[in-house]
C-alpha positions as CSV (number, residue, x, y, z in Angstrom):
1,X,50.8,5.7,77.9
2,X,53.6,3.9,76.0
3,X,56.1,4.4,78.8
4,X,53.6,3.0,81.3
5,X,53.2,-0.1,79.1
6,X,57.0,-0.5,79.0
7,X,57.2,-0.2,82.7
8,X,54.5,-2.8,83.3
9,X,56.4,-5.3,81.2
10,X,59.7,-4.4,82.9
11,X,58.3,-4.8,86.4
12,X,56.9,-8.2,85.6
13,X,60.1,-9.4,84.1
14,X,62.3,-8.2,87.0
15,X,61.2,-10.7,89.6
16,X,60.0,-14.3,89.6
17,X,56.3,-14.5,90.3
18,X,54.5,-16.7,92.9
19,X,53.7,-19.2,90.2
20,X,57.4,-19.9,89.6
21,X,57.4,-18.5,86.0
22,X,60.0,-16.0,85.0
23,X,57.2,-13.4,84.5
24,X,53.5,-13.0,85.2
25,X,52.6,-13.4,81.6
26,X,54.6,-16.6,81.0
27,X,56.1,-15.1,77.8
28,X,59.5,-16.1,76.6
29,X,59.9,-13.1,74.4
30,X,58.0,-9.9,73.7
31,X,58.3,-7.9,70.6
32,X,57.2,-4.3,70.8
33,X,56.8,-2.4,67.5
34,X,57.0,1.4,67.7
35,X,58.5,4.4,65.9
36,X,61.8,4.7,67.9
37,X,62.4,8.3,66.9
38,X,58.9,9.3,67.9
39,X,59.3,7.6,71.2
40,X,62.6,9.4,71.8
41,X,60.9,12.7,70.9
42,X,58.0,12.0,73.3
43,X,60.5,11.1,76.0
44,X,62.4,14.3,75.6
45,X,59.2,16.3,75.5
46,X,58.0,14.7,78.7
47,X,61.2,14.6,80.7
48,X,63.4,17.2,79.0
49,X,66.2,17.1,76.5
50,X,68.9,16.8,79.2
51,X,67.5,13.4,80.4
52,X,69.3,10.3,78.9
53,X,66.8,8.5,76.7
54,X,69.2,5.6,75.8
55,X,69.8,5.0,79.5
56,X,66.1,4.7,80.0
57,X,65.2,2.6,76.9
58,X,68.2,0.2,77.1
59,X,66.5,-1.8,79.9
60,X,63.6,-2.7,77.6
61,X,65.6,-4.7,75.0
62,X,68.1,-7.5,75.3
63,X,70.0,-7.4,72.0
64,X,69.5,-4.3,69.9
65,X,66.8,-2.1,68.4
66,X,65.9,-3.1,64.9
67,X,65.4,0.1,62.8
68,X,63.0,-0.6,59.9
69,X,63.5,1.7,57.0
70,X,61.0,1.7,54.1
71,X,62.1,4.9,52.4
72,X,63.4,3.0,49.3
73,X,60.1,1.1,49.0
74,X,58.1,4.3,49.3
75,X,60.2,6.0,46.7
76,X,59.7,3.0,44.5
77,X,56.0,3.3,44.4
78,X,55.7,7.0,43.9
79,X,55.8,6.6,40.1
80,X,53.0,4.0,40.3
81,X,50.9,6.3,42.4
82,X,51.5,9.1,39.9
83,X,50.4,6.8,37.1
84,X,47.0,6.3,38.9
85,X,46.4,10.1,39.1
86,X,44.1,11.7,36.6
87,X,44.9,15.4,36.1
88,X,42.3,17.7,34.6
89,X,42.1,21.4,34.1
90,X,39.7,24.1,32.9
91,X,41.7,26.0,30.3
92,X,45.1,24.3,30.5
93,X,46.5,21.7,28.1
94,X,46.4,18.3,29.9
95,X,49.2,16.9,27.7
96,X,51.4,19.9,28.8
97,X,50.6,19.2,32.5
98,X,51.4,15.5,32.1
99,X,54.6,16.2,30.3
100,X,56.0,18.9,32.6
101,X,54.9,17.5,36.0
102,X,54.4,13.8,35.7
103,X,56.6,12.5,32.9
104,X,59.5,14.8,33.6
105,X,59.8,13.3,37.1
106,X,59.7,16.8,38.5
107,X,57.1,16.0,41.2
108,X,58.4,12.5,41.8
109,X,61.9,13.9,42.6
110,X,60.5,16.4,45.0
111,X,58.4,13.8,46.8
112,X,61.4,11.4,46.9
113,X,63.4,14.1,48.6
114,X,60.7,14.8,51.1
115,X,60.4,11.1,51.9
116,X,64.2,10.9,52.3
117,X,64.2,13.8,54.7
118,X,61.3,12.2,56.7
119,X,59.0,15.1,55.9
120,X,56.5,13.0,53.9
121,X,55.1,9.5,54.8
122,X,53.6,6.7,52.7
123,X,50.2,7.5,54.3
124,X,50.4,11.0,52.9
125,X,51.4,9.9,49.4
126,X,48.7,7.2,49.2
127,X,46.0,9.8,49.7
128,X,46.4,10.9,46.1
129,X,46.2,7.3,44.6
130,X,43.6,7.2,42.0
131,X,42.4,10.7,42.6
132,X,41.5,13.4,40.1
133,X,43.9,16.3,40.4
134,X,42.6,19.6,39.3
135,X,45.3,21.9,37.9
136,X,44.5,25.5,38.3
137,X,46.8,28.2,36.9
138,X,46.7,31.9,36.8
139,X,49.0,34.6,35.4
140,X,51.0,36.8,37.8
141,X,51.8,40.1,36.2
142,X,54.8,42.3,36.8
143,X,54.8,46.0,36.2
144,X,58.2,46.0,34.7
145,X,57.9,45.6,30.9
146,X,54.5,43.7,31.3
147,X,56.2,40.4,32.0
148,X,54.1,37.4,33.1
149,X,54.7,34.1,34.9
150,X,52.2,31.5,35.6
151,X,51.5,30.0,39.0
152,X,50.0,26.5,39.0
153,X,48.3,24.7,41.8
154,X,47.1,21.1,42.1
155,X,44.1,20.2,44.2
156,X,42.6,16.7,44.5
157,X,39.0,15.9,44.7
158,X,37.7,13.6,47.4
159,X,35.4,10.9,46.1
């Protein structure tokens, strides 16, 4: 669908219309906002990886593509989102959970890395804003010398 929209605009800008305007829409400039990487991936999925995407997309812009990057802003609000989260647990010490997961920046650093690698988006992070996170832990026993480690899991409740 996106490629069809681009082609409609391109066809109306290529020739002067009957009315004498440069294009059918009488627009001087058109700004199209999209996820460039996503469009490239869609293009390669549809036409194959051997087809030149830049050769196709170059005809749709006159100067250059502006690449908007909000990773720093997202990483900047991760701490604020974590401050809004209310952890609770049946049987675990809440202060221990806050100290080891929230105040030690353990989870924030992991989320920041995922944002940097484009594996986590702002939309995903905002889902936990103001939520109650239930922390559940259970021991995992080893047969060798009766050693134990604990596995902890966070789940958030939908309001």
